[in-house]
GUSEFI-63317 format. One line per field, with one value per residue (C-alpha): residue number from 1; residue in one letter; x, y, z. Coordinates in pm, whole numbers, plus 50000, padded with zeros to 5 digits. Layout:
# residues N
resi c(NUM | ...)
resn c(A | ...)
c1 c(X | ...)
c2 c(Y | ...)
c3 c(Z | ...)
//
This chain:
# residues 562
resi c(1 | 2 | 3 | 4 | 5 | 6 | 7 | 8 | 9 | 10 | 11 | 12 | 13 | 14 | 15 | 16 | 17 | 18 | 19 | 20 | 21 | 22 | 23 | 24 | 25 | 26 | 27 | 28 | 29 | 30 | 31 | 32 | 33 | 34 | 35 | 36 | 37 | 38 | 39 | 40 | 41 | 42 | 43 | 44 | 45 | 46 | 47 | 48 | 49 | 50 | 51 | 52 | 53 | 54 | 55 | 56 | 57 | 58 | 59 | 60 | 61 | 62 | 63 | 64 | 65 | 66 | 67 | 68 | 69 | 70 | 71 | 72 | 73 | 74 | 75 | 76 | 77 | 78 | 79 | 80 | 81 | 82 | 83 | 84 | 85 | 86 | 87 | 88 | 89 | 90 | 91 | 92 | 93 | 94 | 95 | 96 | 97 | 98 | 99 | 100 | 101 | 102 | 103 | 104 | 105 | 106 | 107 | 108 | 109 | 110 | 111 | 112 | 113 | 114 | 115 | 116 | 117 | 118 | 119 | 120 | 121 | 122 | 123 | 124 | 125 | 126 | 127 | 128 | 129 | 130 | 131 | 132 | 133 | 134 | 135 | 136 | 137 | 138 | 139 | 140 | 141 | 142 | 143 | 144 | 145 | 146 | 147 | 148 | 149 | 150 | 151 | 152 | 153 | 154 | 155 | 156 | 157 | 158 | 159 | 160 | 161 | 162 | 163 | 164 | 165 | 166 | 167 | 168 | 169 | 170 | 171 | 172 | 173 | 174 | 175 | 176 | 177 | 178 | 179 | 180 | 181 | 182 | 183 | 184 | 185 | 186 | 187 | 188 | 189 | 190 | 191 | 192 | 193 | 194 | 195 | 196 | 197 | 198 | 199 | 200 | 201 | 202 | 203 | 204 | 205 | 206 | 207 | 208 | 209 | 210 | 211 | 212 | 213 | 214 | 215 | 216 | 217 | 218 | 219 | 220 | 221 | 222 | 223 | 224 | 225 | 226 | 227 | 228 | 229 | 230 | 231 | 232 | 233 | 234 | 235 | 236 | 237 | 238 | 239 | 240 | 241 | 242 | 243 | 244 | 245 | 246 | 247 | 248 | 249 | 250 | 251 | 252 | 253 | 254 | 255 | 256 | 257 | 258 | 259 | 260 | 261 | 262 | 263 | 264 | 265 | 266 | 267 | 268 | 269 | 270 | 271 | 272 | 273 | 274 | 275 | 276 | 277 | 278 | 279 | 280 | 281 | 282 | 283 | 284 | 285 | 286 | 287 | 288 | 289 | 290 | 291 | 292 | 293 | 294 | 295 | 296 | 297 | 298 | 299 | 300 | 301 | 302 | 303 | 304 | 305 | 306 | 307 | 308 | 309 | 310 | 311 | 312 | 313 | 314 | 315 | 316 | 317 | 318 | 319 | 320 | 321 | 322 | 323 | 324 | 325 | 326 | 327 | 328 | 329 | 330 | 331 | 332 | 333 | 334 | 335 | 336 | 337 | 338 | 339 | 340 | 341 | 342 | 343 | 344 | 345 | 346 | 347 | 348 | 349 | 350 | 351 | 352 | 353 | 354 | 355 | 356 | 357 | 358 | 359 | 360 | 361 | 362 | 363 | 364 | 365 | 366 | 367 | 368 | 369 | 370 | 371 | 372 | 373 | 374 | 375 | 376 | 377 | 378 | 379 | 380 | 381 | 382 | 383 | 384 | 385 | 386 | 387 | 388 | 389 | 390 | 391 | 392 | 393 | 394 | 395 | 396 | 397 | 398 | 399 | 400 | 401 | 402 | 403 | 404 | 405 | 406 | 407 | 408 | 409 | 410 | 411 | 412 | 413 | 414 | 415 | 416 | 417 | 418 | 419 | 420 | 421 | 422 | 423 | 424 | 425 | 426 | 427 | 428 | 429 | 430 | 431 | 432 | 433 | 434 | 435 | 436 | 437 | 438 | 439 | 440 | 441 | 442 | 443 | 444 | 445 | 446 | 447 | 448 | 449 | 450 | 451 | 452 | 453 | 454 | 455 | 456 | 457 | 458 | 459 | 460 | 461 | 462 | 463 | 464 | 465 | 466 | 467 | 468 | 469 | 470 | 471 | 472 | 473 | 474 | 475 | 476 | 477 | 478 | 479 | 480 | 481 | 482 | 483 | 484 | 485 | 486 | 487 | 488 | 489 | 490 | 491 | 492 | 493 | 494 | 495 | 496 | 497 | 498 | 499 | 500 | 501 | 502 | 503 | 504 | 505 | 506 | 507 | 508 | 509 | 510 | 511 | 512 | 513 | 514 | 515 | 516 | 517 | 518 | 519 | 520 | 521 | 522 | 523 | 524 | 525 | 526 | 527 | 528 | 529 | 530 | 531 | 532 | 533 | 534 | 535 | 536 | 537 | 538 | 539 | 540 | 541 | 542 | 543 | 544 | 545 | 546 | 547 | 548 | 549 | 550 | 551 | 552 | 553 | 554 | 555 | 556 | 557 | 558 | 559 | 560 | 561 | 562)
resn c(M | L | D | F | F | T | I | F | G | K | G | G | I | V | L | W | C | F | Q | G | A | G | V | T | E | S | F | T | G | P | V | N | A | L | I | R | S | V | I | L | Q | E | R | S | G | N | N | S | Y | T | H | E | A | L | S | L | K | Y | K | L | D | N | E | F | E | L | V | F | V | V | G | F | Q | K | I | L | T | L | T | Y | V | D | K | L | I | T | D | V | Q | L | Q | F | R | D | R | Y | K | N | E | L | D | K | N | V | S | L | K | L | L | N | S | N | F | E | F | E | N | D | F | N | M | L | L | R | E | A | E | D | S | S | K | A | K | G | P | A | S | M | R | T | F | T | E | S | L | K | S | Q | K | T | V | K | S | M | I | E | T | K | G | G | D | K | V | K | E | Q | G | G | K | K | N | K | N | A | K | K | E | G | K | G | G | R | L | R | V | D | G | Q | G | Q | L | P | M | I | S | P | A | F | Q | E | L | Q | L | N | S | M | K | G | D | L | L | S | V | D | Y | E | S | S | E | E | E | E | E | E | E | E | E | V | V | E | E | E | P | E | R | I | K | G | V | G | F | G | G | M | F | G | M | L | K | G | L | V | G | A | K | S | L | S | R | E | D | M | E | P | V | L | D | K | M | R | D | H | L | I | A | K | N | V | A | A | E | I | S | I | Q | L | C | D | S | V | A | K | K | L | E | G | K | V | M | G | T | F | T | T | V | A | S | T | V | K | Q | A | L | Q | E | S | L | V | Q | I | L | Q | P | K | R | R | V | D | I | L | R | D | V | L | E | A | R | S | Q | R | R | P | F | I | V | T | F | C | G | V | N | G | V | G | K | S | T | N | L | A | K | I | S | F | W | L | I | E | N | G | F | T | V | L | I | A | A | C | D | T | F | R | A | G | A | V | E | Q | L | R | T | H | Q | R | R | L | N | S | L | H | P | P | E | Q | H | G | G | R | P | V | V | Q | L | Y | E | K | G | Y | G | K | D | A | A | G | I | A | M | E | A | I | A | Y | A | R | N | Q | A | F | D | V | V | L | V | D | T | A | G | R | M | Q | D | N | A | P | L | M | T | A | L | A | K | L | I | A | V | N | M | P | D | L | V | L | F | V | G | E | A | L | V | G | N | E | A | V | D | Q | L | V | K | F | N | Q | A | L | A | D | H | S | M | S | D | K | P | R | L | I | D | G | I | V | L | T | K | F | D | T | I | D | D | K | V | G | A | A | I | S | M | T | Y | I | T | G | Q | P | I | V | F | V | G | T | G | Q | T | Y | N | D | L | R | S | L | N | A | R | A | V | V | S | A | L | M | K | A)
c1 c(24212 | 24526 | 24839 | 25014 | 25044 | 25373 | 25525 | 25942 | 26175 | 26459 | 26696 | 26579 | 26330 | 25969 | 25795 | 25435 | 25304 | 24984 | 24941 | 24619 | 24400 | 24534 | 24856 | 25184 | 25462 | 25651 | 25606 | 26032 | 26091 | 25891 | 25947 | 26350 | 26319 | 26127 | 26402 | 26654 | 26519 | 26343 | 26406 | 26789 | 26783 | 26617 | 26304 | 26082 | 25884 | 25616 | 25471 | 25369 | 25595 | 25552 | 25734 | 25618 | 25234 | 25228 | 25129 | 25322 | 25187 | 25444 | 25440 | 25740 | 25747 | 26059 | 25991 | 25968 | 26168 | 25921 | 25811 | 25450 | 25423 | 25082 | 25068 | 24811 | 24744 | 24819 | 24512 | 24283 | 24157 | 24123 | 24106 | 24050 | 24474 | 24600 | 24331 | 24396 | 24793 | 24736 | 24466 | 24733 | 25032 | 24825 | 24712 | 25031 | 25192 | 24950 | 24939 | 25259 | 25465 | 25649 | 25804 | 25927 | 26075 | 26458 | 26582 | 26442 | 26481 | 26685 | 26350 | 26209 | 26355 | 26227 | 25869 | 25539 | 25306 | 24955 | 24810 | 24578 | 24304 | 24321 | 24453 | 24099 | 23865 | 24055 | 24037 | 23687 | 23644 | 23833 | 23618 | 23305 | 23417 | 23487 | 23159 | 22973 | 23100 | 23024 | 22990 | 22849 | 22562 | 22433 | 22257 | 21966 | 21905 | 21681 | 21982 | 22270 | 22384 | 22264 | 21895 | 21921 | 22097 | 21875 | 21877 | 21979 | 22283 | 22420 | 22440 | 22785 | 22752 | 22954 | 23168 | 23266 | 23426 | 23593 | 23759 | 23851 | 24005 | 24228 | 24324 | 24418 | 24629 | 24806 | 24870 | 25023 | 25286 | 25410 | 25436 | 25704 | 25841 | 25911 | 26087 | 26247 | 26410 | 26497 | 26650 | 26912 | 27319 | 27612 | 27749 | 27987 | 27709 | 27943 | 27883 | 28047 | 28329 | 28381 | 28626 | 28879 | 28777 | 28984 | 29339 | 29485 | 29710 | 29982 | 29970 | 30097 | 30027 | 29673 | 29755 | 29540 | 29200 | 29099 | 29143 | 28820 | 28694 | 28728 | 28532 | 28767 | 28584 | 28757 | 28974 | 28741 | 28462 | 28636 | 28746 | 28393 | 28259 | 28523 | 28451 | 28085 | 28170 | 28397 | 28127 | 27832 | 27953 | 27954 | 27602 | 27447 | 27637 | 27442 | 27081 | 26874 | 26696 | 26360 | 26569 | 26799 | 26465 | 26372 | 26691 | 26721 | 26335 | 26363 | 26748 | 26608 | 26543 | 26296 | 26030 | 25838 | 25948 | 25574 | 25536 | 25417 | 25773 | 25963 | 25771 | 25954 | 26253 | 26176 | 26090 | 26408 | 26612 | 26391 | 26444 | 26825 | 26867 | 26683 | 26924 | 27231 | 27091 | 26837 | 26543 | 26260 | 26064 | 26385 | 26420 | 26060 | 26044 | 26375 | 26261 | 25932 | 26150 | 26340 | 26005 | 25888 | 26235 | 26208 | 25817 | 25746 | 26137 | 26230 | 26495 | 26804 | 26904 | 27028 | 26955 | 26743 | 26487 | 26722 | 27042 | 26834 | 26665 | 27004 | 27166 | 26902 | 26914 | 27292 | 27271 | 26993 | 27212 | 27476 | 27345 | 27237 | 27517 | 27656 | 27635 | 27432 | 27685 | 28043 | 28123 | 28490 | 28598 | 28900 | 28816 | 28563 | 28828 | 29067 | 28792 | 28674 | 29031 | 29024 | 28722 | 28938 | 28665 | 28681 | 28474 | 28213 | 28093 | 27851 | 27808 | 27468 | 27399 | 27183 | 27404 | 27658 | 27769 | 28102 | 28047 | 28355 | 28570 | 28527 | 28557 | 28922 | 28980 | 28861 | 29088 | 29390 | 29326 | 29300 | 29563 | 29802 | 29639 | 29764 | 29479 | 29440 | 29133 | 28942 | 28707 | 28398 | 28286 | 27923 | 27821 | 27769 | 27551 | 27744 | 28024 | 28308 | 28268 | 28516 | 28772 | 28756 | 28809 | 29096 | 29292 | 29235 | 29362 | 29671 | 29749 | 29677 | 29958 | 30152 | 30194 | 30221 | 30396 | 30396 | 30726 | 30691 | 30427 | 30570 | 30528 | 30144 | 29918 | 29751 | 29477 | 29281 | 28971 | 28753 | 28500 | 28326 | 28221 | 27839 | 27585 | 27614 | 27368 | 27531 | 27450 | 27572 | 27916 | 27924 | 27874 | 28173 | 28396 | 28293 | 28391 | 28735 | 28851 | 28775 | 28955 | 29254 | 29253 | 29156 | 29107 | 28806 | 28568 | 28405 | 28082 | 28054 | 27742 | 27590 | 27446 | 27017 | 26755 | 26501 | 26211 | 26367 | 26150 | 26344 | 26738 | 26569 | 26504 | 26781 | 27007 | 26808 | 26874 | 27234 | 27246 | 27010 | 27170 | 27523 | 27450 | 27722 | 27893 | 27854 | 27582 | 27692 | 27468 | 27735 | 27531 | 27637 | 27683 | 27531 | 27168 | 26901 | 26541 | 26608 | 26842 | 26494 | 26362 | 26655 | 26725 | 26359 | 26261 | 26639 | 26567 | 26205 | 26320 | 26570 | 26317 | 26023 | 26275 | 26425 | 26367 | 26412 | 26217 | 26486 | 26582 | 26932 | 26864 | 27154 | 27406 | 27590 | 27668 | 27977 | 27933 | 28089 | 28237 | 28194 | 28463 | 28202 | 27966 | 28135 | 27936 | 27611 | 27661 | 27272 | 27305 | 27439 | 27160 | 26898 | 27096 | 27134 | 26825 | 26633 | 26842 | 26960 | 27293 | 27632 | 27846 | 28147 | 28335 | 28339 | 28506 | 28687 | 28848 | 29032 | 29331 | 29344 | 29397 | 29090 | 28913 | 28790 | 28528 | 28315 | 28379 | 28019 | 28083 | 28266 | 27982 | 27696 | 27917 | 27954 | 27565 | 27492 | 27679 | 27485)
c2 c(74239 | 74099 | 74336 | 74027 | 73704 | 73595 | 73225 | 73156 | 72937 | 72869 | 72991 | 73353 | 73356 | 73474 | 73277 | 73455 | 73722 | 73906 | 74272 | 74375 | 74682 | 75013 | 74868 | 75094 | 74990 | 74680 | 74360 | 74325 | 74439 | 74216 | 73912 | 74026 | 74018 | 73716 | 73536 | 73712 | 73677 | 73332 | 73118 | 73161 | 73134 | 72829 | 72980 | 72821 | 72614 | 72914 | 72987 | 73327 | 73678 | 74041 | 74308 | 74693 | 74710 | 74383 | 74033 | 73704 | 73398 | 73173 | 72787 | 72549 | 72323 | 72096 | 71859 | 72143 | 72412 | 72686 | 72889 | 73028 | 73387 | 73584 | 73950 | 74163 | 74414 | 74270 | 74456 | 74291 | 73905 | 73684 | 73283 | 73187 | 73262 | 72937 | 72730 | 72977 | 72925 | 72523 | 72567 | 72729 | 72528 | 72218 | 72381 | 72533 | 72209 | 72009 | 72248 | 72343 | 71986 | 71953 | 72282 | 72254 | 71962 | 71952 | 71818 | 72113 | 72388 | 72647 | 72647 | 72858 | 73178 | 73141 | 72998 | 73196 | 73131 | 73212 | 73158 | 73541 | 73318 | 73020 | 73210 | 73455 | 73135 | 73008 | 73337 | 73326 | 73013 | 73081 | 73385 | 73237 | 72925 | 73145 | 73362 | 73066 | 72939 | 73262 | 73268 | 72895 | 72911 | 72784 | 72456 | 72420 | 72181 | 71929 | 71922 | 71862 | 71526 | 71554 | 71575 | 71252 | 71080 | 70924 | 70915 | 70537 | 70634 | 70914 | 70667 | 70494 | 70148 | 70122 | 69823 | 70001 | 70287 | 70000 | 69889 | 70252 | 70305 | 69970 | 70082 | 70383 | 70268 | 70022 | 70287 | 70511 | 70217 | 70207 | 70528 | 70559 | 70233 | 70432 | 70764 | 70531 | 70387 | 70716 | 70872 | 70563 | 70689 | 70480 | 70174 | 70305 | 70541 | 70854 | 71115 | 71105 | 71290 | 71583 | 71515 | 71757 | 71905 | 72211 | 72267 | 72577 | 72779 | 72989 | 73355 | 73353 | 73640 | 73698 | 73915 | 73901 | 73732 | 73470 | 73121 | 72939 | 72697 | 72338 | 72017 | 71714 | 71344 | 71104 | 70822 | 70580 | 70715 | 70679 | 70307 | 70271 | 70377 | 70179 | 69880 | 69923 | 69926 | 69637 | 69447 | 69533 | 69325 | 69011 | 69078 | 69186 | 68846 | 68614 | 68783 | 68541 | 68684 | 68787 | 69016 | 69137 | 69281 | 69396 | 69580 | 69750 | 69837 | 70046 | 70170 | 70302 | 70644 | 70778 | 70831 | 71180 | 71218 | 71278 | 71459 | 71063 | 70888 | 71154 | 71252 | 70913 | 71030 | 71408 | 71304 | 71139 | 71456 | 71687 | 71489 | 71484 | 71856 | 71907 | 71639 | 71869 | 72188 | 72354 | 72500 | 72315 | 72568 | 72615 | 72230 | 72194 | 72545 | 72366 | 72083 | 72214 | 72392 | 72074 | 71867 | 72201 | 72202 | 71831 | 71769 | 71667 | 71653 | 71331 | 71106 | 70993 | 70648 | 70437 | 70726 | 70621 | 70918 | 70908 | 70987 | 71284 | 71462 | 71456 | 71645 | 71848 | 71941 | 72003 | 72193 | 72415 | 72435 | 72554 | 72825 | 72961 | 72947 | 73143 | 73513 | 73736 | 74015 | 73977 | 74127 | 74228 | 74447 | 74534 | 74648 | 74872 | 75021 | 75130 | 75325 | 75445 | 75562 | 75761 | 75917 | 76048 | 75901 | 75575 | 75262 | 75185 | 74859 | 74825 | 74486 | 74344 | 74005 | 73890 | 73854 | 73653 | 73546 | 73654 | 74021 | 74181 | 73877 | 73872 | 74238 | 74219 | 73921 | 74151 | 74429 | 74230 | 74084 | 74472 | 74538 | 74246 | 74417 | 74776 | 74961 | 75140 | 75047 | 75292 | 75077 | 75265 | 75092 | 75137 | 74906 | 75135 | 74841 | 74539 | 74551 | 74508 | 74607 | 74872 | 74655 | 74417 | 74598 | 74774 | 74470 | 74362 | 74736 | 74636 | 74330 | 74428 | 74735 | 74487 | 74234 | 74528 | 74828 | 75196 | 75217 | 74956 | 75232 | 75613 | 75600 | 75600 | 75303 | 75111 | 75012 | 75293 | 75270 | 75549 | 75511 | 75736 | 75516 | 75347 | 75466 | 75721 | 75723 | 75454 | 75625 | 76009 | 75826 | 75645 | 75941 | 76145 | 75827 | 75852 | 76218 | 76180 | 75901 | 76126 | 76405 | 76181 | 75990 | 75690 | 75374 | 75169 | 75214 | 74905 | 74988 | 74752 | 74757 | 74595 | 74277 | 74266 | 73991 | 73993 | 74095 | 74366 | 74652 | 74935 | 74770 | 74724 | 75082 | 75177 | 74999 | 75095 | 75459 | 75441 | 75254 | 75506 | 75779 | 75701 | 75509 | 75244 | 75086 | 74744 | 74625 | 74250 | 74033 | 73760 | 73511 | 73129 | 72841 | 72635 | 72757 | 72605 | 72722 | 73030 | 73159 | 73237 | 73418 | 73637 | 73722 | 73819 | 74028 | 74240 | 74272 | 74371 | 74635 | 74813 | 74802 | 74971 | 75238 | 75371 | 75723 | 75678 | 75480 | 75231 | 75140 | 74971 | 74607 | 74316 | 74340 | 74017 | 73789 | 73642 | 73283 | 73208 | 72864 | 72711 | 72464 | 72320 | 72178 | 71882 | 71841 | 72015 | 72296 | 72398 | 72720 | 72848 | 72763 | 72888 | 73251 | 73285 | 73179 | 73390 | 73729 | 73645 | 73761 | 73602 | 73472 | 73706 | 73607 | 73238 | 73259 | 72914 | 72955 | 73168 | 73316 | 73639 | 73392 | 73195 | 73404 | 73232 | 73260 | 73048 | 72768 | 72648 | 72306 | 72234 | 72330 | 72172 | 71779 | 71810 | 71891 | 71591 | 71333 | 71067)
c3 c(26535 | 26403 | 26301 | 26151 | 26061 | 25901 | 25789 | 25775 | 25728 | 26029 | 25781 | 25738 | 25426 | 25513 | 25292 | 25334 | 25563 | 25623 | 25751 | 25927 | 25772 | 25881 | 26058 | 25934 | 26094 | 25960 | 26146 | 26110 | 26483 | 26677 | 26485 | 26510 | 26887 | 26912 | 26756 | 26953 | 27303 | 27267 | 26944 | 26963 | 27378 | 27430 | 27559 | 27376 | 27639 | 27609 | 27282 | 27357 | 27403 | 27450 | 27246 | 27348 | 27281 | 27109 | 27180 | 26987 | 26957 | 26794 | 26652 | 26542 | 26286 | 26353 | 25997 | 25746 | 25954 | 25965 | 26257 | 26195 | 26405 | 26488 | 26667 | 26784 | 27041 | 27425 | 27550 | 27330 | 27438 | 27175 | 27239 | 26836 | 26799 | 26881 | 26700 | 26425 | 26478 | 26420 | 26139 | 25931 | 26024 | 25887 | 25592 | 25494 | 25499 | 25335 | 25006 | 24973 | 25091 | 24802 | 24799 | 25144 | 25087 | 25244 | 24891 | 24701 | 25030 | 24766 | 24516 | 24781 | 24696 | 24356 | 24480 | 24501 | 24804 | 24768 | 25052 | 25114 | 25045 | 25236 | 25565 | 25511 | 25501 | 25810 | 26006 | 25956 | 26058 | 26390 | 26457 | 26367 | 26592 | 26862 | 26871 | 26822 | 27214 | 27363 | 27748 | 27898 | 28058 | 28394 | 28430 | 28575 | 28880 | 28660 | 28386 | 28626 | 28743 | 29145 | 29066 | 28841 | 29237 | 29447 | 29863 | 29887 | 29663 | 29871 | 30151 | 30250 | 30399 | 30668 | 30533 | 30240 | 30507 | 30678 | 30340 | 30252 | 30576 | 30561 | 30215 | 30350 | 30608 | 30379 | 30108 | 30408 | 30515 | 30155 | 30151 | 30434 | 30321 | 29984 | 30168 | 30378 | 30078 | 29943 | 30266 | 30259 | 30295 | 30159 | 30329 | 30574 | 30674 | 30555 | 30338 | 29988 | 29987 | 29696 | 29410 | 29372 | 29065 | 29160 | 29282 | 29473 | 29258 | 29387 | 29356 | 28987 | 28722 | 28639 | 28290 | 28013 | 27975 | 28331 | 28239 | 28182 | 28419 | 28364 | 28475 | 28415 | 28448 | 28642 | 28456 | 28633 | 28428 | 28068 | 28116 | 28231 | 27879 | 27713 | 27861 | 27805 | 27422 | 27420 | 27594 | 27292 | 26991 | 27298 | 27366 | 26997 | 26892 | 27133 | 27042 | 26813 | 26466 | 26687 | 26944 | 26676 | 26507 | 26797 | 26880 | 26536 | 26571 | 26827 | 26633 | 26275 | 26233 | 25938 | 26218 | 26322 | 26699 | 26879 | 27252 | 27390 | 27265 | 27462 | 27743 | 27925 | 27854 | 27936 | 28266 | 28377 | 28225 | 28433 | 28762 | 28620 | 28621 | 28946 | 29116 | 28927 | 29167 | 28850 | 28936 | 28957 | 28758 | 28510 | 28431 | 28369 | 28121 | 27950 | 27886 | 27745 | 27509 | 27401 | 27348 | 27093 | 26895 | 26873 | 26793 | 26425 | 26362 | 26178 | 26361 | 26206 | 26135 | 26395 | 26665 | 26978 | 27132 | 27438 | 27242 | 27030 | 27359 | 27532 | 27259 | 27181 | 27533 | 27533 | 27264 | 27414 | 27823 | 27608 | 27394 | 27711 | 27880 | 27610 | 27630 | 27428 | 27397 | 27504 | 27852 | 27782 | 28069 | 27988 | 27678 | 27818 | 28106 | 27799 | 27635 | 27970 | 28026 | 27680 | 27771 | 28079 | 28361 | 28550 | 28461 | 28745 | 28849 | 29145 | 29306 | 29489 | 29587 | 29938 | 30255 | 30320 | 29957 | 29899 | 29794 | 29908 | 29829 | 29482 | 29514 | 29614 | 29354 | 29081 | 29213 | 29227 | 28854 | 28713 | 28920 | 28758 | 28386 | 28508 | 28612 | 28940 | 29170 | 29408 | 29590 | 29742 | 30068 | 30004 | 30297 | 30562 | 30772 | 30843 | 31133 | 30988 | 30637 | 30587 | 30778 | 30559 | 30252 | 30465 | 30505 | 30178 | 30043 | 30272 | 30118 | 29752 | 29773 | 29957 | 29674 | 29435 | 29624 | 29531 | 29488 | 29132 | 29077 | 29055 | 29458 | 29427 | 29604 | 29253 | 29508 | 29766 | 29984 | 29979 | 30303 | 30557 | 30843 | 30898 | 30887 | 30609 | 30302 | 30031 | 29749 | 29855 | 29932 | 29555 | 29435 | 29614 | 29571 | 29201 | 29168 | 29374 | 29113 | 28838 | 28980 | 29121 | 28768 | 28876 | 28568 | 28791 | 29078 | 29227 | 29457 | 29746 | 29862 | 30188 | 30181 | 30146 | 30104 | 29812 | 30020 | 30197 | 30024 | 30239 | 30177 | 29810 | 29747 | 29879 | 29630 | 29336 | 29432 | 29455 | 29075 | 28953 | 29083 | 28985 | 28668 | 28678 | 28376 | 28494 | 28741 | 28889 | 29098 | 29292 | 29366 | 29526 | 29323 | 29595 | 29582 | 29333 | 29366 | 29554 | 29284 | 29068 | 29349 | 29440 | 29082 | 28956 | 29272 | 29234 | 28879 | 28999 | 29232 | 28977 | 28693 | 28968 | 29151 | 28873 | 28704 | 28391 | 28098 | 28059 | 28388 | 28479 | 28536 | 28654 | 28367 | 28456 | 28722 | 28960 | 29074 | 29375 | 29591 | 29236 | 29398 | 29678 | 29452 | 29246 | 28966 | 29062 | 28860 | 28804 | 28950 | 28657 | 28421 | 28639 | 28669 | 28340 | 28228 | 28476 | 28366 | 28014 | 28138 | 28091 | 28438 | 28375 | 28646 | 28863 | 29205 | 29268 | 29639 | 29864 | 29711 | 29477 | 29199 | 29281 | 28971 | 28623 | 28344 | 28232 | 28011 | 27866 | 27747 | 28034 | 28228 | 28074 | 28046 | 28397 | 28451 | 28180 | 28390 | 28550)
//
């Protein structure tokens, strides 16, 4: 029934493996996909993963840095797999505890783990236990608790109803008071002002790679941290023997972390992430992933549970924001130019997020790096969309006059008016760019809500027919839970309406209006977690210079700021 079961260390050493009868394919492909897509990307909140026709379940052992993985055909429903993987973990740990000790980890290469007999015994026990349970039969009326109740026990007295009603009213009033407390504003009755984290820049040169967006912490916060550090020795000096012992008891490590130890800290971290605009569903999955990553891990000396969980969460967030693959547009454009074809970028997203504006910013960046750009006006629905792009074309050509480029405009607009087929206009624009030797084609599409099926079908058709080199989703930094719905449905629509076995999905993200959110940068986490794709550009203002790349560590430091 099982295709394989393998045990390996987080360093990549396979300690033991089992393959089912008749299974000829190696398990390395599915396991490597699990490592790349789940474990390395900090998505271990859910202990199952699907790879082609296989369903994989895994369990992490953080004390000995082990991973237990079982694979079986996804069409099967095996109820005993969870019990089996837990039993195997406990048995393997107990039997080879000395060999797995971190101090003698170099001996793993020379150790021989003969675990086949134990595994077969545990597998038989798990299968027998699932067969013994069988389908639960319904109880008869005489076996149920209802048959033992008397008529008198089911009659409620009037006094009981009255007491219940009073208690209900009291709770209702208490709830109102709590709600009123949460809605209180500051002392002056005004909304807090957004700190100027980003300053406007004049139109300077943008040659080469973009500057990374940064988050600058205020000097007041640093001074407060220094004051806390200075006050700490005075507080410790006044602590008696009992207080000192209690404080050290909470700090000294050499203790394995359990889920119960981490639960209060994880609850606070989850609420903190949601307050920073991370989608609620993503916050829960992130905290579950951190809990599985730390459960059973031995804490270091003089470390608290809160600091350990916070550090693990920071590392997970940085790992999520760092792309699995580098998107180097300048290098890709040069490669396409060597093949004598234009590099095609398609922009998509919901209404009003700034697709056309950020398309113009990216055009300016490409022109500054010596490339010629053709803008395809494929938004044939919104009134004024073509005129907006024409205005950007005129301004960009005024910044880079044709006289400086051999009499040829560096940016041109290809448009066919309104009401036409967007996929057809994009195809004609690409053919025109190939004939006129343009380096880049930027395809502007109409904004559409993720629930609008006809428009989503039209977008999927445009991408499937023209096969762009890069599909960028443009999203606001202001969105919270909506980011999950938007990206899931955009990717689903592209997959459903594609004509190939490997459909083109979203390749990257453009995050706009980043200058309006202060330190509530959670949308960046939500979008990258859902798609697994990098944030390629960040819009930080209204001028052509206001385009940045993402600095993962700066964003995480802003996200974790209290």
